[in-house]
Every structure is written in structure tokens, then in C-alpha cells.
C-alpha positions in Angstrom: 46.5 7.2 -34.6 43.5 4.9 -34.0 42.3 4.5 -30.4 41.8 1.1 -29.0 39.3 2.2 -26.4 35.9 0.6 -26.6 32.8 2.9 -26.8 31.0 3.4 -23.5 28.0 1.5 -24.8 30.2 -1.7 -24.8 31.2 -1.1 -21.2 27.8 -1.0 -19.3 29.5 -1.4 -15.9 31.4 1.8 -16.4 28.4 4.1 -17.0 26.2 2.1 -14.4 28.9 2.5 -11.7 27.4 5.9 -10.4 24.0 4.3 -10.1 25.4 1.3 -8.2 27.3 3.7 -5.9 24.1 5.7 -5.3 22.0 2.6 -4.6 24.7 1.2 -2.3 25.0 4.4 -0.2 21.3 5.2 0.0 19.7 1.7 0.1 22.0 -1.2 0.5 24.1 0.2 3.4 21.1 1.3 5.4 19.4 -2.1 4.9 22.5 -3.9 6.0 22.9 -1.6 9.0 19.3 -2.2 10.1 19.9 -6.0 9.9 23.0 -5.6 12.0 21.2 -3.4 14.5 18.4 -6.0 14.8 20.9 -8.5 16.2 21.8 -6.1 19.1 20.1 -4.9 22.3 20.5 -1.3 21.3 18.3 1.1 23.3 18.9 4.5 24.6 21.8 6.5 23.1 25.0 6.0 25.1 24.1 2.6 26.5 26.4 -0.3 25.8 25.4 -2.4 22.8 25.8 -6.2 22.7 25.4 -8.6 19.8 22.5 -10.9 20.8 19.1 -12.3 19.7 17.4 -10.6 22.6 15.6 -8.1 20.4 13.9 -10.9 18.4 13.1 -12.8 21.5 11.6 -9.7 23.1 9.5 -8.9 20.0 8.1 -12.4 19.7 7.5 -12.6 23.5 5.9 -9.2 23.8 2.1 -9.3 24.5 1.4 -6.6 21.9 3.1 -8.4 19.0 0.3 -10.8 18.4 -2.3 -8.1 18.5 -0.3 -6.0 16.1 0.0 -8.9 13.6 -3.8 -9.5 13.8 -4.6 -5.8 13.3 -2.2 -5.6 10.4 -3.7 -8.8 8.8 -7.2 -7.4 9.0 -6.1 -4.0 7.7 -4.1 -5.3 4.8 -6.7 -8.0 3.7 -9.7 -5.6 3.9 -7.7 -2.8 2.1 -6.6 -5.1 -0.7 -10.1 -6.5 -1.3 -11.7 -3.0 -1.1 -9.1 -1.4 -3.5 -9.4 -4.2 -6.0 -13.2 -4.3 -6.0 -13.8 -0.5 -6.1 -10.9 0.0 -8.5 -12.5 -2.6 -10.8 -16.0 -1.1 -10.4 -14.8 2.4 -11.2 -12.7 1.3 -14.2 -15.7 -0.6 -15.6 -18.0 2.3 -15.2 -15.5 4.7 -16.8 -14.9 2.4 -19.8 -18.6 1.9 -20.2 -19.2 5.7 -20.1 -16.5 6.3 -22.7 -18.0 3.6 -24.9 -21.4 5.2 -24.7 -19.8 8.7 -25.1 -21.3 9.9 -21.8 -20.1 13.2 -20.5 -18.1 13.3 -17.3 -15.9 10.2 -17.7 -12.7 12.4 -17.5 -14.1 14.2 -14.4 -14.7 10.9 -12.6 -11.1 9.8 -13.3 -9.8 13.2 -12.0 -11.9 13.0 -8.8 -10.8 9.4 -8.0 -7.1 10.4 -8.5 -7.4 13.0 -5.7 -7.0 10.4 -3.1 -3.9 9.0 -4.8 -2.0 12.2 -5.3 -2.5 13.6 -1.8 0.2 12.8 0.8 -0.7 10.2 3.4 -0.4 12.7 6.2 -2.8 15.1 4.5 -5.3 12.2 4.0 -5.0 11.3 7.7 -5.8 14.9 8.7 -8.7 15.1 6.3 -10.3 11.9 7.7 -9.5 13.1 11.2 -11.6 16.2 10.6 -14.4 14.1 9.1 -14.4 11.6 12.0 -13.8 13.9 14.9 -16.3 13.1 17.6 -16.6 16.6 19.0 -18.9 19.2 17.7 -16.4 20.2 15.0 -16.5 16.7 13.3 -18.4 16.7 10.1 -19.8 13.2 10.4 -20.5 13.7 14.1 -22.5 16.9 13.2 -24.5 14.9 10.5 -25.1 12.1 13.1 -26.4 14.6 15.6 -28.9 16.0 13.1 -30.1 12.4 12.6 -30.6 12.0 16.4 -27.4 10.0 17.1 -25.7 11.2 20.2 -22.0 10.7 21.0 -21.1 8.5 18.0 -18.0 6.4 18.4 -15.9 6.7 15.2 -12.4 6.6 16.5 -12.8 6.2 20.3 -13.8 2.5 20.1 -11.4 -0.3 18.8 -13.6 -1.9 16.2 -15.0 1.3 14.6 -11.6 2.9 14.6 -10.1 0.0 12.7 -13.0 0.0 10.3 -12.6 3.7 9.6 -8.8 3.5 9.2 -9.3 0.7 6.7 -12.0 2.7 4.8 -9.6 5.7 4.6 -6.9 3.5 3.2 -9.3 2.0 0.7 -10.3 5.5 -0.4 -6.6 6.4 -0.7 -5.5 3.4 -2.8 -8.5 2.8 -5.0 -7.3 5.2 -7.6 -4.1 3.2 -8.2 -6.1 0.0 -8.8 -8.5 1.9 -11.0 -5.6 3.2 -13.2 -4.0 -0.2 -13.7 -7.3 -1.9 -14.4 -8.6 0.9 -16.7 -5.3 0.7 -18.7 -5.7 -3.1 -18.9 -9.3 -2.8 -20.1 -8.3 -0.4 -22.9 -6.0 -3.1 -24.3 -8.8 -5.7 -24.7 -9.7 -5.9 -28.4 -13.3 -4.7 -29.0 -13.8 -7.6 -31.3 -13.8 -10.0 -28.3 -16.8 -8.1 -26.8 -18.5 -8.0 -30.2 -18.1 -11.7 -30.6 -19.4 -12.4 -27.1 -22.4 -10.2 -27.8 -23.2 -12.0 -31.0 -23.0 -15.3 -29.1 -25.7 -13.9 -26.7 -23.5 -13.1 -23.7 -24.9 -10.4 -21.4 -22.9 -7.7 -19.6 -22.0 -10.0 -16.6 -21.0 -12.8 -18.9 -18.8 -10.6 -21.0 -17.1 -9.3 -17.8 -16.6 -12.8 -16.5 -15.4 -14.5 -19.7 -13.7 -11.6 -21.6 -12.6 -8.9 -19.2 -11.4 -10.9 -16.2 -9.3 -13.4 -18.2 -7.7 -10.5 -20.1 -6.8 -8.7 -16.9 -5.3 -11.7 -15.1 -1.7 -10.5 -15.4 -2.6 -6.9 -14.4 -4.6 -8.0 -11.5 -1.7 -10.1 -10.2 0.7 -7.0 -10.5 -2.0 -4.9 -8.9 -2.4 -7.3 -6.0 1.4 -7.4 -5.3 1.9 -3.6 -5.5 -1.0 -2.6 -3.3 0.0 -5.3 -0.8 3.4 -3.8 -0.5 2.0 -0.3 -0.2 -0.5 -1.3 2.4 2.1 -3.1 4.5 4.2 0.0 4.6 1.4 2.4 5.5 1.8 4.4 8.6 1.9 8.0 7.4 -1.9 8.1 7.2 -2.6 6.1 10.4 -0.3 8.3 12.5 -2.3 11.6 12.3 -5.7 9.8 12.1 -5.5 7.6 15.2 -1.9 7.3 16.3 -2.5 3.6 16.6 -5.2 4.0 19.1 -7.5 3.7 20.9 -4.9 1.7 22.8 -3.3 -0.4 20.1 -6.4 -1.1 18.1 -5.1 0.4 14.9 -1.4 -0.1 15.4 -0.2 -1.7 12.1 3.3 -3.1 11.7 4.9 0.0 10.2 3.5 2.2 12.9 4.6 -0.4 15.5 8.2 0.1 14.2 7.9 3.8 14.4 6.6 3.7 18.0 9.4 1.3 19.1 12.2 3.4 17.6 11.0 7.0 18.1 8.7 6.7 21.2 10.2 3.9 23.2 13.8 4.2 21.9 14.0 0.4 21.5 16.3 0.5 18.5 17.1 -3.2 18.5 13.5 -4.3 18.8 12.4 -1.7 16.2 15.1 -2.9 13.8 14.1 -6.6 14.3 10.5 -5.8 13.3 11.7 -3.7 10.4 13.8 -6.6 9.2 10.7 -8.9 9.3 8.7 -6.3 7.3 11.6 -5.9 4.9 11.7 -9.7 4.3 8.0 -9.7 3.5 8.5 -6.8 1.1 11.4 -8.4 -0.6 9.5 -11.6 -1.1 6.6 -9.7 -2.6 9.0 -7.8 -4.8 10.4 -11.1 -6.0 6.9 -12.2 -6.9 6.4 -8.9 -8.8 9.6 -9.4 -10.7 8.6 -13.0 -11.5 5.1 -12.2 -12.9 6.2 -9.2 -15.0 6.5 -10.0 -18.7 10.0 -10.2 -20.0 11.0 -8.7 -23.3 12.1 -11.2 -25.9 15.8 -11.2 -26.6 16.9 -9.4 -29.7 
């Protein structure tokens, strides 16, 4: 007897149902619960909870909110510029080294990747050891040999923010290098040969051939590293803890302190919702600029 059942390939919702269930339980429900919590005045456990906009009013009215936004803007902007520029520079050098068959190109790629594969907490600890201002700090020891006494790496607001940003650039440069290196390998060599025949120098070939060919990849790179930098707190926490004072307290770390240090669950959820909204907007931009496969 012939079965009337359709094959599972013709019923995509059936075999996608476990995935939707998993996403709903692990992602959608927590997101909706954070949104719900942001519209309450939840604080210490056991205290009565009321539905209100007090958490948002408290966040926008707090004196530290403006400073946190300014610090985050500086941190994110400088990190993005640094990662794009250094990622591009390393990718160009590696491609040029491979073109000239110079030894060590693979070693350079491996060294750069170290900063990307290490967990953020480990990177924070490494940079903490480098920047420790006591006698055990590596850079402090080098500075003392050069005659610099009591260097201020992490104990002053401006140097602390600079070094946290430098550490994040070091961490994220490898990702930018990978994307841009992959993009450069897709550029047809004939374009460079034609530009050379026309008398274009190295900078002109980079400006008129490489950059236009990488426009799409650079946009994707920009969106992805913006999302990653906005969500950074695992590296900052062991490195400075947001200090001195609140000089290096970025938005993700601000949420962490509100929830786990001050136990202001409603306020923490309100800031988390704002961060989530920015992340979703950037994700929508990423989805929009990604090339779509032609329909069969």
C-alpha cells in the first residue's frame, strides 16, 4: 500500500522545530524576560516588584550614565579604527610576502591569531601583568631601567582608557586581518597587472584596486567588530575592573556592576535592553549587506 506521507524534505517546519524550540528556550525567552524586568523596579531578592518606568528614569538620570556612554564611545570608536587599520596593514604585508615568496608569512598569521583565540579574561590578565605599576610589572620594570619612576599605566583615568583600548585592538586585530586577507586573495591578479602596466604605484594599486574590491568585506568587518566591541567586558574586568573610578567602565561592564555588585536588577536590565537594541540594529545591518544567493 502506497503511503501518502510527504518526505521530510518537503516539510521544513517539522525538522526545524527542534531548532526553533532550542532558540526559544535559550535565547528568545531570556531576551523577553530581560525586557520585562527592565520595566520593573526589581532590586534585592525578596523585595516587592512593581511594573514601572522607574528603572529607565533612574538610568538616564544617574550621574554616571553620561560618563559611561562617553567612555564607551571612545573605546568603541578607537578600537574599530585600530582593528581595521592594523588588520588591513598586516593583511597587506602577508599578501605581499606571499607574492614575493618570502619565508615567515604563515608564522606571522599564526602569531597574530594568538590574540584572537585566547579568552578575554586571559587577555585581561596578561595585560594586567604587563601594566602592573609595582615592581613586578613588565613595562614598569622597563620604564625604571629608562629612568622613569612611578609610571601611571592603570592608576590614572586617561592612560587607563588608552591601555584598555590598546589591549582590545590587539585582541581584535586578528579577526579583521582574517577577513581582509581572505578578501584580498579573491582579487584577480590581472587587475594588479593591468594597474602596473598603466604605471600605478603600490599606493595607487591599493587605493584603486584593493580598497574597491574589499568594500563589501570592510562593511561586514565594521559591523561585526562593532558588535563585539560593544559587548566587551570580559577583558576589561580583570584588567581594570572599570577603574580608576569609572574611567574604563564600558556599557557591558556597567550592566555587570549594576546587576552583580549593586543588585539593581531593573536598572541593569534597562541598560541591557538598550545595548540589545543597538546590537539588533547592527545585526539587521549585517543581514542587509550580506550577499544573497540567487534563487534556483
